[in-house]
N, C-alpha and C positions, 0 to 999 in steps of 0.2 A: 369592562368599560373601555371604549375605544378612545384613541387620542393620547397625546403625551400629557404628563402631569408634572407640575412643579409643586412639591409638597402635597397637601391634601386639600380637598374641596368639600364644603358642606352644602347640603341641599337647602334651599329656601322655599318658603311658601309660594304658591302660584301668583299671589297678588302682593308683591313686596312694596314697601313704601320707603324710598330712599330720601328721607327728609331730615336726616341728622344734621344739626347745626355744625358749624366749623369747629366749635370747641369739642364736640364729641368725636369728630372725625380725626382729630390729632392724636398721635401716639408719641408723646414727647418724652425724651430721656429724663431720668431723675434729676439731672443737673440743670435742665433748661426749663424755661417757662414760656418760650416762644420759639417759632421756627420761621424766621424771616431772613431773606438773603440781601436784597438790595432794592432800590426803587426802580430798577429797570425791569422790563417784562421778562417772564420766564421763557426760556427758549424751548418751545415745544419740540423742535427738531432733535434736541438732545435727550429726550425722554427715553427711559429704559422700558423695554417691553415688559408688560405686567406679568403675563403667564402664557404658556403654550398649551394649557389645558383645553381639551375639547370634550364637552359632555357627549354622552351617547345620543344617537339620533332619536331614540324613543323617549328621551328625558322630557319631563313636563314641568320642570321647576327651574328656578334661578339657582346658581351655584356660587357660594362664597368661599374664597380661598384663605390660606393663612396670611398673616401680615407680610407684606413685601419687605425685603431686607433693607431697602433704601428709603422708600416712602413711609414704611410702617403702616400702610393702609391695606385693608383686606380687599383684594380684587373681586369683582362681581362679574359673572357671565350671565347675561339675561336670556331667559328662555324666549324663543321665537315661536309663538303658537301657530297652529294651522289656521288658515283663513284669516290671517292677521289683517285688520283693517288699516287704511292709510293713517288714521288718527292714532291707532295703537302703535304703528311703526314709528310715527313721529315722536311719541312718548318714549318708546324704548331707545330710539336713536339719541334723543336728548339726554336720557339717563346715562347711556354708555359714554357719550361725549363728555358728560360731567365727571364720570368716573375717571376717564383718561386725563382730563384736564387737572383734576385734583391730584392724581398720581404724579403727573409731571411736575406740578407745582411743588409738592412736598418732597419729591426726590431732589429737585434742585435746591430747595431750602435746607434740607438735612445735610447734603454734601457740603454746601457752603458753610453751614454752622460748624460742622465738625472740623473742617479745614481751618477756619478762623480760630476756633477754640484751641486746637493743637498748636497753632502758631503763637497764640497768646501765652499758653503754658510754657512753651519753649523760651519765649522772650523773658518771662518772669524768672525762670530758672537760671537763664544766662546772667541776668542782673544780679542774682544771688551767688554767682560763681559755681553753680551746680550743673551737672550733666543731666541728660534726659533720664538715665537709669542710675540706680545706686550701686554700691559695691557688690551686692548680691544679684544684680541684673534686673531688679524690679523697677518698673516704671514709676518715676516720681509723680506726685500729684500736688496741686495747690489746695489750701484749705478753703472752706466755704466762703469766708470773707473775701479772700483774694479772687475767687471765681465770680463773686457777686459783681465785682467791678466789670468783668468781661460781659456778663449777662445784661447789665444795665446799658453798657455801651452798645451792645448788639441790638437790643430792643430800640434804643433811641435812633440808631442808624437806619433801622429797617421798618420803622412804624408805618411809613407811607405804603410800602409794599404790602404789609399785613392788612392795612385798612382797605386797600384796593381789592385784595383777595376776599375780604369779608363782604364787600359790596357786590362783587361778582357772584360770590357763593349764594347770597340771599336772592339776588336777581334770578339766578338759574333755578333755585328751588321754588321760587314763587311761580315761575313759568311751568315747572314740573307739576306743581300742585294744581294749577289751572287745567293742564292737560289731563291729569288724573281724574279731575271732576268731569271733564267732557267725555272721557272714555267711559267712566262709570254711567253717566247719563245715557250715552248712546247704547251701552250694553243693556240697560234696563229697557230702553225703548225697543231695541231689537227683540228682546225676550217677549215683551208684550205683543209686538207685531206678529211674532211667530205663533203665539197662543191664540190670538184673535183673528188670524188670517188676513191681516191688513196688507195692502199693497206695498211694494218696495218703496223706500224713501224714508225719511225720518226728519228729526230736528236738525236745524242748520246752525245750532249754537256752537 
């Protein structure tokens, strides 16, 4: 297989449906119930490259990689079929843009969450007169009730960002669903035209 790899990639079916809702796309740590950062927009320019994996030229499938270490989302490389129509290209491009947008958003969210959580733990330990590590060098931790205070504060502070993300997510997937329907319809029309010898052209929906 040609190209560089980062971890492993799994092959997907030729007709994938990337319509998982935001709750399914999240990979949240055991201690967190939300991944929001702030009410300000995510800085796309600071996003981390998802993968350097390049499928073989003869590949006929989409490829799904292991969870990214920062976003915790599985990157997807979409197959570009031969004789791709303009409508199919529009669908594939929107899917890939949505993958990149989602990756950038959760990378930013997770980095912010971890930084604020670590700062909170350190501040609570300091109030108790404790150091970050105990006598044996083990990292100290707060109990679940103490951490619940941080989680609630984090959710309250970032609910606007999370709500905006959900709105954009559903808007994107609604558009993807419509495009998938149009691509399927045109594909059926093209197949019928080829079988019956119709002239070129087709539906304009």
